[in-house]
C-alpha positions as CSV (number, residue, x, y, z in Angstrom):
1,X,51.6,-17.2,33.6
2,X,50.1,-20.3,34.9
3,X,47.7,-21.8,32.6
4,X,44.3,-21.4,35.0
5,X,45.3,-17.8,34.8
6,X,45.9,-17.7,30.9
7,X,42.0,-19.2,30.8
8,X,40.8,-17.0,33.1
9,X,41.8,-14.1,31.3
10,X,40.6,-15.4,27.9
11,X,37.4,-15.9,29.2
12,X,37.0,-12.5,30.4
13,X,37.9,-11.0,27.1
14,X,35.4,-13.0,25.3
15,X,32.7,-11.8,27.8
16,X,33.8,-8.3,27.5
17,X,33.7,-9.1,23.4
18,X,30.2,-10.6,24.0
19,X,28.4,-8.0,26.1
20,X,29.7,-5.2,23.4
21,X,27.9,-7.0,20.5
22,X,24.8,-7.4,22.2
23,X,25.5,-3.8,23.8
24,X,25.6,-2.7,19.9
25,X,22.7,-4.7,18.5
26,X,20.4,-3.4,21.3
27,X,21.9,0.6,20.1
28,X,20.9,-0.4,16.9
29,X,17.5,-1.9,17.8
30,X,17.0,0.8,19.1
31,X,17.9,3.1,16.9
32,X,15.6,1.5,14.4
33,X,12.7,1.8,16.5
34,X,13.3,5.3,17.1
35,X,13.5,6.5,13.3
36,X,16.8,6.3,12.0
37,X,17.1,2.6,11.2
38,X,16.7,3.4,7.5
39,X,18.7,1.5,5.1
40,X,20.5,4.0,2.9
41,X,19.0,3.9,-0.6
42,X,18.9,6.3,-3.8
43,X,15.6,6.7,-5.7
44,X,15.4,9.3,-8.6
45,X,12.3,10.8,-9.6
46,X,11.7,12.1,-12.8
47,X,9.0,14.3,-13.8
48,X,8.0,16.3,-16.6
49,X,6.3,19.4,-15.1
50,X,7.1,22.9,-14.8
51,X,8.6,22.8,-11.6
52,X,6.2,25.8,-10.3
53,X,3.3,24.0,-11.5
54,X,1.3,22.5,-7.8
55,X,1.6,18.9,-9.0
56,X,5.6,19.6,-9.2
57,X,5.6,21.5,-6.0
58,X,3.8,18.9,-4.1
59,X,6.3,16.4,-5.8
60,X,9.4,18.4,-4.7
61,X,8.0,18.8,-1.1
62,X,7.3,14.8,-1.0
63,X,11.1,14.3,-1.6
64,X,12.1,16.7,0.7
65,X,10.2,15.1,3.3
66,X,11.5,11.8,2.4
67,X,14.8,12.9,2.9
68,X,14.6,14.8,5.8
69,X,12.0,11.6,8.1
70,X,14.9,9.7,7.4
71,X,17.7,11.4,8.2
72,X,18.8,11.3,4.8
73,X,19.0,7.4,4.5
74,X,16.4,7.5,2.0
75,X,17.9,10.0,-0.6
76,X,15.3,11.0,-3.1
77,X,16.9,12.7,-6.1
78,X,14.5,14.5,-8.2
79,X,15.0,15.6,-11.8
80,X,12.5,18.1,-12.9
81,X,10.6,19.8,-16.2
82,X,12.2,16.7,-18.2
83,X,15.4,17.1,-17.8
84,X,15.7,13.0,-17.5
85,X,13.3,11.5,-19.3
86,X,10.3,13.3,-21.5
87,X,6.4,12.0,-21.1
88,X,6.8,10.1,-23.8
89,X,9.8,8.1,-22.4
90,X,8.4,7.8,-18.8
91,X,6.1,5.0,-18.6
92,X,8.4,2.8,-20.3
93,X,11.4,3.8,-18.1
94,X,9.4,3.1,-14.8
95,X,8.6,-0.3,-16.4
96,X,12.2,-1.2,-17.0
97,X,14.2,-0.1,-13.9
98,X,15.6,2.9,-16.0
99,X,14.5,4.8,-13.1
100,X,12.9,4.0,-10.1
101,X,10.2,6.6,-9.9
102,X,8.8,8.7,-12.2
103,X,5.0,11.8,-12.6
104,X,3.2,10.8,-15.6
105,X,-0.3,11.6,-16.6
106,X,-3.2,9.0,-16.3
107,X,-3.6,9.7,-20.1
108,X,-0.4,8.5,-21.0
109,X,-0.7,5.6,-18.9
110,X,-4.0,4.4,-20.6
111,X,-1.4,3.1,-23.4
112,X,-0.4,0.5,-20.8
113,X,-3.9,-0.1,-18.6
114,X,-6.2,1.1,-20.6
115,X,-8.5,1.7,-17.8
116,X,-6.4,4.3,-16.6
117,X,-7.9,6.4,-19.6
118,X,-10.8,6.6,-17.4
119,X,-10.4,10.2,-16.3
120,X,-10.5,11.2,-20.5
121,X,-14.1,10.0,-20.6
122,X,-15.6,13.1,-21.5
123,X,-17.9,14.9,-18.4
124,X,-17.8,12.2,-16.2
125,X,-16.5,14.3,-13.1
126,X,-18.5,16.8,-12.3
127,X,-16.5,18.6,-9.7
128,X,-13.1,18.4,-8.1
129,X,-15.0,16.3,-4.7
130,X,-15.8,14.1,-6.6
131,X,-12.8,12.8,-8.1
132,X,-11.1,12.4,-4.7
133,X,-13.7,10.4,-3.4
134,X,-13.5,8.2,-6.3
135,X,-9.9,7.6,-6.3
136,X,-9.4,7.1,-2.4
137,X,-12.2,4.6,-3.0
138,X,-13.0,1.1,-4.6
139,X,-12.6,3.0,-8.0
140,X,-8.6,3.9,-7.3
141,X,-7.7,0.3,-5.9
142,X,-9.1,-1.0,-8.9
143,X,-7.0,1.4,-11.2
144,X,-3.6,0.8,-8.2
145,X,-4.1,-3.5,-9.2
146,X,-4.5,-2.7,-13.3
147,X,-1.3,-1.2,-12.3
148,X,0.4,-3.7,-10.5
149,X,-0.3,-6.1,-13.2
150,X,1.7,-3.8,-15.6
151,X,4.8,-3.4,-13.1
152,X,4.2,0.0,-11.7
153,X,3.2,0.8,-8.1
154,X,0.7,3.9,-7.8
155,X,2.1,6.2,-4.5
156,X,-0.2,9.5,-5.7
157,X,-3.3,10.0,-7.3
158,X,-2.1,13.6,-8.1
159,X,-5.0,16.1,-9.1
160,X,-3.6,18.1,-11.9
161,X,-7.1,19.9,-12.8
162,X,-9.7,20.1,-15.4
163,X,-8.7,20.3,-19.0
164,X,-9.3,22.7,-21.6
165,X,-9.0,24.0,-25.2
166,X,-6.9,27.1,-26.1
167,X,-6.1,28.1,-29.8
168,X,-4.8,31.0,-32.4
169,X,-8.1,30.8,-34.9
170,X,-11.2,31.4,-33.6
171,X,-13.4,31.2,-30.3
172,X,-14.3,27.7,-29.7
173,X,-18.0,27.8,-28.8
174,X,-19.7,24.8,-30.2
175,X,-17.9,21.8,-31.5
176,X,-18.8,22.8,-34.6
177,X,-16.5,25.4,-34.5
178,X,-13.9,22.5,-34.2
179,X,-14.0,22.1,-37.8
180,X,-10.9,21.9,-39.8
181,X,-8.3,22.6,-36.7
182,X,-5.3,21.0,-36.2
183,X,-5.6,20.4,-32.5
184,X,-2.2,19.4,-30.3
185,X,-3.9,15.8,-28.3
186,X,-2.6,14.4,-25.2
187,X,-3.5,10.8,-25.5
188,X,-5.8,8.4,-27.5
189,X,-9.6,9.4,-25.9
190,X,-8.2,13.2,-26.0
191,X,-8.2,12.5,-29.9
192,X,-11.1,10.9,-30.1
193,X,-12.9,13.7,-28.7
194,X,-10.9,16.2,-30.8
195,X,-12.0,13.9,-34.1
196,X,-15.5,13.7,-32.6
197,X,-15.3,17.3,-32.5
198,X,-14.5,17.5,-36.2
199,X,-10.8,18.8,-36.2
200,X,-7.6,16.7,-36.5
201,X,-5.8,15.5,-33.3
202,X,-2.0,15.9,-33.5
203,X,0.1,14.5,-30.2
204,X,3.3,15.9,-29.2
205,X,4.9,16.2,-25.7
206,X,3.9,19.1,-23.7
207,X,7.7,20.8,-24.1
208,X,6.7,20.9,-27.6
209,X,3.7,22.8,-28.0
210,X,4.6,26.6,-27.7
211,X,6.9,26.3,-31.0
212,X,4.1,24.2,-32.3
213,X,1.6,27.0,-31.8
214,X,4.2,29.2,-32.8
215,X,5.0,28.0,-36.0
216,X,1.1,27.2,-37.0
217,X,2.5,23.7,-37.3
218,X,-0.7,23.4,-34.7
219,X,-3.9,25.6,-34.6
220,X,-4.8,25.0,-31.0
221,X,-4.4,22.7,-28.1
222,X,-5.9,20.7,-25.0
223,X,-4.0,20.9,-21.4
224,X,-5.1,22.3,-18.2
225,X,-5.1,26.3,-17.5
226,X,-2.1,25.9,-15.4
227,X,0.1,24.4,-18.0
228,X,-1.3,26.9,-20.3
229,X,0.2,29.8,-18.1
230,X,3.1,28.5,-17.1
231,X,4.2,27.6,-20.6
232,X,2.7,31.0,-22.1
233,X,0.3,29.9,-24.5
234,X,-0.9,33.6,-24.1
235,X,1.7,34.8,-26.3
236,X,1.2,31.8,-29.5
237,X,-3.1,31.7,-28.6
238,X,-5.6,34.1,-28.5
239,X,-8.7,32.0,-27.7
240,X,-9.4,30.0,-24.2
241,X,-12.6,27.7,-24.1
242,X,-13.4,26.1,-20.4
243,X,-15.5,23.2,-20.5
244,X,-14.4,20.6,-17.9
245,X,-14.6,18.3,-19.9
246,X,-12.0,15.7,-18.6
247,X,-10.1,15.6,-15.5
248,X,-6.4,15.0,-16.0
249,X,-4.7,12.9,-13.1
250,X,-0.8,12.5,-13.1
251,X,0.5,9.2,-11.3
252,X,3.5,9.0,-8.7
253,X,4.5,5.5,-9.9
254,X,7.3,3.4,-8.6
255,X,8.6,0.3,-10.6
256,X,7.1,-2.5,-8.3
257,X,10.1,-4.9,-8.3
258,X,12.3,-2.2,-6.8
259,X,9.4,-1.2,-4.7
260,X,9.0,-4.9,-3.6
261,X,12.6,-5.0,-2.8
262,X,12.5,-2.2,-0.7
263,X,12.4,-2.7,3.7
264,X,8.7,-2.3,5.1
265,X,9.8,0.3,7.3
266,X,10.9,2.5,4.1
267,X,7.9,1.5,2.0
268,X,5.8,2.8,5.1
269,X,7.5,5.9,5.1
270,X,7.0,6.4,1.3
271,X,3.5,5.4,1.9
272,X,2.6,7.6,4.7
273,X,4.5,11.2,3.1
274,X,2.8,10.0,-0.3
275,X,-0.9,10.1,1.8
276,X,-0.4,13.8,2.8
277,X,1.5,14.4,-0.2
278,X,-2.1,13.5,-2.5
279,X,-4.3,15.9,0.0
280,X,-2.0,19.1,-0.5
281,X,-2.4,18.4,-4.5
282,X,-6.0,17.6,-4.4
283,X,-6.3,20.9,-2.2
284,X,-4.7,23.1,-4.8
285,X,-6.4,21.9,-7.5
286,X,-9.4,23.8,-8.0
287,X,-7.4,27.2,-6.8
288,X,-4.7,26.5,-9.2
289,X,-7.4,26.2,-12.1
290,X,-9.8,29.4,-11.3
291,X,-6.7,31.6,-10.8
292,X,-5.0,30.2,-13.8
293,X,-7.8,30.7,-16.0
294,X,-8.1,34.7,-14.9
295,X,-4.4,34.8,-15.7
296,X,-4.6,34.2,-19.2
297,X,-7.6,36.6,-19.0
298,X,-5.6,39.3,-17.7
299,X,-3.0,38.3,-20.3
300,X,-4.8,38.7,-23.2
301,X,-6.9,35.5,-24.0
302,X,-10.2,35.9,-24.7
303,X,-12.0,33.1,-22.6
304,X,-15.1,31.5,-23.2
305,X,-16.8,29.8,-20.2
306,X,-19.3,27.2,-21.8
307,X,-22.6,27.6,-19.8
308,X,-23.9,25.1,-17.8
309,X,-27.4,24.6,-20.0
310,X,-25.4,24.2,-23.1
311,X,-23.1,21.3,-22.0
312,X,-25.6,19.0,-23.3
313,X,-24.4,20.0,-26.9
314,X,-20.6,19.3,-26.3
315,X,-21.8,15.8,-24.1
316,X,-23.6,14.5,-26.7
317,X,-21.1,15.3,-29.2
318,X,-18.6,13.9,-27.5
319,X,-20.5,10.2,-26.7
320,X,-18.5,8.3,-29.2
321,X,-15.7,8.5,-26.6
322,X,-17.1,6.7,-24.3
323,X,-17.7,4.1,-26.4
324,X,-14.2,3.8,-27.6
325,X,-13.2,3.6,-24.0
326,X,-15.3,0.9,-23.1
327,X,-14.4,-1.2,-26.0
328,X,-10.4,-0.9,-24.9
329,X,-10.6,-1.2,-21.5
330,X,-13.1,-4.1,-21.8
331,X,-14.9,-5.1,-18.2
332,X,-12.7,-2.8,-16.2
333,X,-13.8,0.1,-17.8
334,X,-17.2,-1.0,-17.6
335,X,-16.8,-1.7,-14.0
336,X,-15.0,1.7,-13.3
337,X,-17.5,4.0,-15.0
338,X,-20.7,2.2,-13.0
339,X,-19.1,2.9,-10.2
340,X,-18.9,6.6,-11.1
341,X,-22.5,6.9,-12.7
342,X,-23.8,5.6,-9.3
343,X,-22.5,9.0,-7.3
């Protein structure tokens, strides 16, 4: 074959290869533009709540939607009900990158970000709508910023609902009725409240409470009625006091370094689905609180609803807790309380 023919043949082959490469790049771009261009990644997500709790249901749905919308390329592996981490170990694991994502209470996050304890300041949120308005505004932005400074990005403020008191000794109709009791606490500020009411706080994880109540290691516990019902408090406690003293949030948080390393397309997907999930969880909180309190009563617990005209006694006795929060959370804590008090 003559040299000019060989050269022509090589040129033609090169053009074909180049065209194929360009077509492949175009196809890749089209796939990305159509929603199929997610980079493959696996995200481990741990939580410690019972799987039928409304927060857990929302988180499971979050994971499912992320997987579906990314055609399985963003794979969220969920480890429920303490299978991977206890609530006491969760935060450090998220911050260290031991797990990419995790769900834990605002109360437990307050040991890392003291301002997150604002949800435990007694009686500052009067209704469910006020909480949603706060976390979706400047109040929530300040808390998100404080968390990111520590190394965790908040994707969801998951409304757990109001927190109450259960015990197996006597009805708690006034703060004075707490005197001498040992009450399971869920964090620093709830412990301060328990002490202000004259009882002794005992800190333990959610999974330990049933056995502690059964064995009289503690006389009672503070928690939401949703978890009380699912964890069968009715079998080991007799009395429930509903006074809505604090509004518990759970946070879906992701390790900040891991988040920063994700492609923007994946970040946008996670943010979009998180917003949808947060709305759904918030809508469930009031309904679940009401139904679970009734459920505990139907199972034999004696339920006392503190009348609105008697709440001032409870608030006055709890006043020292607000001072402790401000001391711990500093200027940011003051700013958050001022924002809530303006409403």
